[in-house]
N, C-alpha and C positions, 0 to 999 in steps of 0.2 A: 715167210720171211723172218730171218732171225734178227732179234733185237739184243744188242749188247748193252748191258747196264754196268756202270762203274760203282764200286763200293765207296768211292771217294766223294765226300760231300762237297758241293760247290761252295765257293766263297760267298756267293750271293745269298744262298740259303742260310748260311751261318749268320750273316748280317741281319737277315729278316728275323731269325730267332732271337738274336741279341736285342734287336729293336723291340720285339714283342715283349721280351723279358723286362727291358727298361720301361716300356710303356705301362706294364702292369704295376711296376714299383711306383712310378709316378702317379698312376691312378689311385693306388692305395694311399699314398701320401696326401694327394688332393682330396681324397674322401674324408680324411681327418682334418685337414688344414682349411680348405676352402669354405666349409660351412661355418667356421668361427665368425667371420665378419657378418655373414647372414644371420647367424644366431644372435650376435650382439645387436644388430639392427632390429631383429625381431623383439629382443628383450626391451630395447629402448621404446619401440612402438607400443609394446604391451604396457610399459610404465606410464607413457603419456595417456594411453587409453584408460588405464585404471585410475588415473588422477584427473579424469575429465568426464564430461558428459556431452553427448551429442543431442542437439535440439533441432528437430526438423519441422519446419512449418512452410507448407507450400513448396516453393522452389529454394527456400533458404535452408542451408545446413549450418548450424552454429555450434562450434565446439568451445566449451568453457574449460580451459585447462587450469592447472593448479596455480598458475601465476595470477589468476584473477582472484582478488581478495574477497573476503567475506562480505564487504560492504558493497560489492558490485552487484547491482540488481539485475544486470543482464542475465546472470546465471541463477541468482537466488529467487527472483520473482517469477512466479508461475504465470504471469499475465502478459509479459512484454516480450516482443521479439527484439533481437539485437539491433542496435542503432535505429530504433524506431521511435518516432514522435507519438506521444500519447495525446491525441487531439481531443479537445473538449467540445461539448455541444454549444457552449455559449461563452467562450472566452472572449476577452475584450478585443473586438475588431479583427479577429484573426481566425475564427473557427466556424466556417460554414459547413464543416464536416463533423460527423460523429465518428470519432476514433478511426480516422480516415485510412490508415494503413493496415488495419486488421482485415483479414480475409473472412468477413462475415457476410453471409448471403443477404441479398436485398429482400425487403419485405415481399416484393412481388414474386421473387423466386421461391421464397419460403411458402407462399400461398399455393403456388403451383405444385410444390412438393407435397404439402400436407393437405391441400384442397380444403376440405370442410373443417379442418381443425383450427381453433382460435389461437391467437398468440398467447404464450404462457404468461408473460409478465411485461411490465414497462421497461425493465432493464434489457430485454431482448430488443425492444424497439429503439431504445436510445443509442444503440450502437450502429445504426444504419447511416450511411452516407447521405447527407442532404442533397448532394449533387445528383443522386440517382432519382429518376422519376418513378415514385411509387404510385400505384393506381388504387390506393385504398384510402378510405376515410372512416375512422372508427368513432362512432357516436355512443354515448352512454345514456341509458335510461335511468334517471334518478328515482328515488322513492323506494328502492328495493332494500329490504333488510339485510339480505345476504350479499354475495358478490355482485358487482354491477354487471348488467347484461350488455354485451357488445353486439352491435349491428354493423356489419361490414357492407359498404356500398361502393360501387365503382364510381370514380370521379375523374376529372381530367387532370387536376393539379395534385401535387403531393400534399399530404397533411403537414401543417406547420408544427413546429416544436411544441407550442403551447397546446395544440390539439392532442398531440401524443401524450403530453404530461397530464392533461385533464382526464384522459381515459383512466388514469390510475389514481387520481386524487380527488375526484368530484364526489365520491361516495362518502356521505357524512359519517356513517357508522365507523368506517375504516379510519377516519381521522378524529375519533373520539368526540364527535359532535361539533367539531369546528366547521365553520362555513367560510373559511378564508379563501377556499378555492371556488366558491360559488360564483363570484363576480367575474371569473375568468371567461365565462360564456359571453359576457358583454364585449369582450375585446374583439375588435374588427380584425378578422383573419383573411380578408380578401387580398388577393395577390396584387401587388403594386406593379406599375409599368416598368420601373427600373429594376434590373436584377440586383444592383448594389443596394438600393433602398429595401428591396425584399429581404436580402440577407441581413441587413441591419435590423429590420423589423423582427426577423426570426430570433436574433440574439436578444433583443430587448424583451420580447415576450417570454423567452426562456428564463431570463433573469427574474422577471416578475414572478414566475412560478416558484423558482427556487427560493427567492427572498421571502415570499409568503410562507413557504414551508419552514424556513428557518425561524420565522416569527412564531410559528406553532411550537417549535422546539424551545424557544426562549420563554414561552408562556409557562413552561413547566419548571422554570428555574426558581430557586428559593435562596434568599440571602442569609438565612439562619444557619448557624453552625451547630447542627445536632450531634455531631460526631462524638463529642466528649462528654455528653450528659446522658447517663444511663436512664435517668428518670423521664427523659423525653422520648424514649423508645416505645412507649405504649402506643399500640396501633401502627407501629412502624417496623414490625419484625421482618428480618431478612433470613430466609431459609436457604441453606446451601445443600444441594443434592449430593448425596454420597454415590457418585456414579461408579459403575464397574471400572476397574483400573485400566481396561483397554482404551477408555475414552480420554485418559489424561496421563496417569503415572506410567503406564506402559509405553506411551509415546515418548516421554522424556527419557525413558531407559534406552531408547534407540539412538540417543544423541551421538554415540561414537561413530556410527556410519551414516548419519543423516545427510551430511555434506561430505563428499569424497575427500576433499583436501584439508578439512578443518575438523577438529574434534569439538563438537558443539557443547560437550559436557562442561567445559570450562566456563561457558557462558551461563549455564543453567545452575551452577553451584551458587552457594551463598544466598539461598532463597531467591534464585533467578536474577540476582543483581550482577553476578559475574565477579571477576577478580578485582580486588581493591586497587586503587591508583593512589598510593600514598603521596606522590609528588604533588597532586592537586589538593589533597586534604583527606580527612578521615571519612567523609561521606561521599567519596567519588569512586565509581566502579566502572569496569568494562562491560557495560550493559549492552546486550545485543538488541537490535531494533525489532526482533520478533519475539521478545520475551514478555510482552504485555500480558498474555494469557496467564502465565505463571505468577507474575507480580500481582495482578489483580486478585487471583485466587488466594494467595497468601494473605493479602490484606482483608479480604472478606471474611476469612476464617477467624480473624481477630476483631471483627467489628463489634462494638458494644451492643448493637441492636440485633445481633444474630440470635435466632431462636432454633430450637431443635424439634419443636412440635410444629408440623406443617399447618395445623389449624390456627396457630397464632401468627402466621406470616402474612405479609402483604406483598412482598416481593420475593420471587424465586430465582435464584442464581444457578445456572447450569454450567459447571466447570468443564466444558468440553474444549480441548485444545485443538480446535479446527485448523489453525495455522500450522501447527506441527504435523498434523495429519497430512496436509498438503505437501509440506516440505520434505517429509520422509519419502514420498513417491516421486518428487520432482526430478531426481537424478537416476531413476530406475525406469526401465522400459516395461511398464505394466499397462494393462487395459484400463479404459475408463470405468468399467464395472468395478475393478479393484479399488480405484481411487474413491469411488462413491460409496463403497460398502460400509465403512464405519459410520458415516453420516446417516445412512439409511437405518442402520442398526440403532443409532441413538434416537432417531425419531420414533421407531417402533417401541423402544424402551420407555420413552416419555409418554407415549399414548396409553401406556398401562398405569401411569401414575395419576392418582385422583386430582391433585392440584392442577395438572395440565388439562385434564378433561373438564374440570369445573369451568374454566374461563378460556378454553381453547388457546392457552399460551399467552394471553394478553398481558398477564402479570409476570411473565418470565423474561429473563435477560441473558443474553449470550455476549461474551467478550471474545473477539476474534483478532488475533495478532497480525493479520495481513490485510491487504486492501480488499475492498468489496468485490472487485472484479475477479479475484482469485477464487471466489466461491460462486461465481455465476458463469460457469463454463458453457460455451456455445456448442451447438451440434457438430460443427465442422472443425472444431479445434480439440486439442488433447490436453491443454494445460489447465490446472485447477480442478475444482469439483463443482457439482451442481447443488451444493448444500443449501444455498440461499434461493435457489430456483424452486425448491420443494414447496408445495402449497402449504404444508404445515408450518413453514417458517415465515409466513407473511405477518402473523400477529405479534410475535415476540419482538422486543427491542434488541437490536444488534449494535453493539459498540465496537467500532473499528478505527484504525489509524487513518483510514480514508473511506468515506461513505459513497454510496451510489446516489447520484443526484435526484433520481425520481422516486426514491423509496422513503416514505415518511417515517418509517421505523428504523432506518439506518441513521445512526448518529456518530459523528466523528469525535474522538477524544485524542488527547495529545500522544505523540510518539514518546516512548520512554527515552529519557536522556541519561547522562552519566551521573547526574547529581541526585542523591536520595537522602534528603535530610531526615533526622529523627526527632528534632525538637525545634521550637521557635528560635532558640539560640543559633542553631545551625543555619537557619534561613537568614537571620539578622547578620550573622558573621559574613555570609557570602554577599549579602547586599552591600555591606561596607566595602568589601573587596572590589566589586565591579563598579560601584559608583565612583570610586576614586582611582580607577584604573587609568593608566596613561594610554590614551587612544592615539598612538603614533601613526596609524594608517587611516586615511580617510575612508577608503573602500577596500574590501577584500572579497575574494571569490574562491571557495573551495569546491572543486568539481572537476569534470572532464568534458571534453568536447564530444559531440555526436556527429562525426564526419559522414556517417551514412544517412543522416536525416537532414535534408535540405532546409526544412522549415524551422529546425531548432535554432534558437538564438545564442546558444552557448559559445560557439566559435566566435561570433561577433563580439560578445561580451569579453571573451579572453583577449581578443585583439585590441579592444579598447583599453583593457586593463594593462596589458604589458607594454602598450605604447607610451605609458606615462612612467613616472618614477615609482619606486617601491613604496615610498612614503605616501604617495597619492593613491595607488592601488596595488595590492599584493595578491598574487595568484598562487593558490595551492593546487598543483596538478594531482588529482586523485589517482591517475595512472601510475604515478611514481611511488605510491604507497603512503604519502603524507597524511591522507585522510583516515588511514587505518589506525593512527596513533592518537587516542583521545587527548593526551597532554598537548600535543602540537596543535590540534584542531581548536581546542578550547583556548589555548594561548593566542592563536590567531584572532579569534572572535573577541576576546577581552581587550585586544589592542586595536580594534577597528571600530570606526564610527558606524559604517554601513556594511551590511553583508548581503551580497547579491544572491537571490534565491529563484533562479529560473526553473521551470519544470524539467524533470528528467525522464526517467522511465515511466513515471506516472505523475499526475499533477502535484501531489503533495511531496514534501521533503522533510525528513527527520532533521535536516540541517536548520530548518526554520526554528525549531524548538531549541536546538543547541545554541543558535545565535541569540535568541531571546534570553535564555538562561545566563548567557555571558554578557548581557546588556548591550548587544549589538543590534542596531536598528535594521530589520529585514527589508530588503527592496524586492517587492513582489511584481511579477510581470503577468500574472494571470490570477484572477480573483478566486479560482478554484483551488489554488495552492494553499490558501488559508481562509479566505473570507467566507466561502460557502461550505465550510467543513466543520468548524468547531464552535457551535453557537453557545455552548455552556462554558467555554474557557477563554474565548476571545470576544472582545466587545464589538457591538454593532458598528461603532464609529472606528473604522480601521485606521484613520489618519492619526489616531492617538499613539500608535505604536509602529507604524510601517509607512513605506513610500510605495505607491503604485505607479509603474511606468508601463505604458501600452507596448506590449511585445511586437505589435504590428509596426509601430514606429521604429523600434529597434531593428526589426527585420529589414525594413525599407531604408535603413540608415538615415532616418529623419532626426534621430536624437543620439547624442553621445552621452551615455549613462553617467560616466565619471564626471563630465563637465556639468551635467544637470545636478548631480548631487553636491558639487562644489558650491552651487548657488543656494543650497539650503543653509539658512542662517544658523549661527552658533546657538542662538536662543531657542530656535525650533528643535535643534538636536537635543539640547539639554532637557527641554520639556518632554520630548518623547522618551528619552532615556530614563528620566525620573519616573515616568509612568510605568515603563517596562520593569524597572528594578523594584519599585515599591508596591505597585498595584498588580502587575501581571505575573511576574516571575514565580511567586509562591504558588500560583494556581496551575502552573504548567508542569510541576515536578511531582514525582511519586515518592512519598516517604517509604521507608522500609517497613517491614511487617510489625515492628514494635513502635512505630512512630506515634507520637502524641503531641498534638498542637492545641494551643488555646487562643493564640492571636491570629493564626492563619488557617486557611483551608487549602489543602493540596489538591492535585488533579483527581485523586481517588475520592476524597471527601466530597468534592463538588459533584462528581458523577453519581455517587450513591445517594446523596441528598436530593438531587434532581430526579433520579429514578423513583424514589419514594414519593416525591411530589407528583410525578406523572401518574403513578398507580393510584394515588389518592384521588386525582381528578377523574379517573375512569369510573369511580363509584361501583366497583365490582363487588360481588357478594363475597 
């Protein structure tokens, strides 16, 4: 069969070709144009990611973006989860839990996992939730020269707080011969019938343990001002280790990329005091809250009792910047082994030094610029290091802005503030300023709410504050950035009678010291915020300088804080303020590295003098 084909192209075919040609052109154009929005979106995403850090804990994913300021401890602290209440083992009427929201395994689960291994330390135990039924009772056999022997027996009821604390503090040698914990055995720890009474008993017994421990700390205090008399340094030599740079100087050199959205170098300049604030005066600086390690180191180097011969020393200072070591890794995804590496290298280095070997570190002191929990990482978490969980770190004194409640050798010292006097005249001048300040606000609160934490009382305090006039209560919302400007913050405190100081990401607050330096009476809602922390710098009678309001009453709306403070008489306010200004304030500030005082002792002088007194009491060779 013949097939006839025409040479003439059909119109349909021509249209198809034209369509294909146009489609190719459009595809080529789309290939160049359409990726632009996608690329722009990708660049924005990369920018946000580069200026943020992702913190994952359990089922929580927390992103700290650059809008979060440097003062926000959600991102800067390596110990807290976002919007989480830091619960205390013995806070007033409100804490039947140990750090309740932390995902820490129960003692019972830990025993099943490790079986025949003993608990490492008291700090592991104190983070367990008291609501959980542990089946262990730890007893201590006294009379042993070395570490106390632990015997673990199965029992029906959970160990009480005081039993847990006694495990770590009944050994007399560990407490330098003190027997203050010996009477704790006599406390009746039988379970009472009422759960509420049982809970209250737990809190009371825990308070007894901690208060006795603080009495030991206060027994080391001295009222003498040795700091300015070179002739009184005999037998009081302070030796400063010349550590390899990787333990301090090299850490400071990483300041540019330590925190993704802020150059920390501006805070570490000017001998770690930070940039000057001329609007407040010549002795005011933008001092970062984590600069304590550097400030202390600079002051020790100029101490009149410093010796260069280790055989003439009574106290040995180890200038390891452990807080910066933690901070440099907090925003980087590295393993726990990497985080712990430098601390382990430090211990190995110290063990090769004769002074350390002589007294097993009992006459050594470390200053750490973050809270104790940052250095006591648990097995199922990733934040912080295990530096203070090392066995070698039990004997030395550790000075921190927040201490661990069960460790006798953990001692709290003040947070650095923005005021760094150089002479008696600097202190007297500031005293005159704040004693005559016009306190136009009855109450003020500088902070932010914790909407994700149901137990936190901050939202209640904010509501009570803003429901009144600004003259009665003034609120500084830290989310707006007001708290990042020292001039505004100090201005608020110098114009306020009372400053509210509820717990935040951890029990203590730098704001407590900022308010005291400004002559503002702190209102405390938890004794661990200040009362159980700073035995060398705050008096045992806390009513002299502060007001305590039970946070449980605030939480249950049984008290209006502003109304209660209105009932404090003008005479009582004046008495507290005069004590704060003339007795307390000079002891809470750190002078600069050239500071010389004759009338006053600053926070550094008090700390060094008490450390020397403590070493003297040890009667070491």
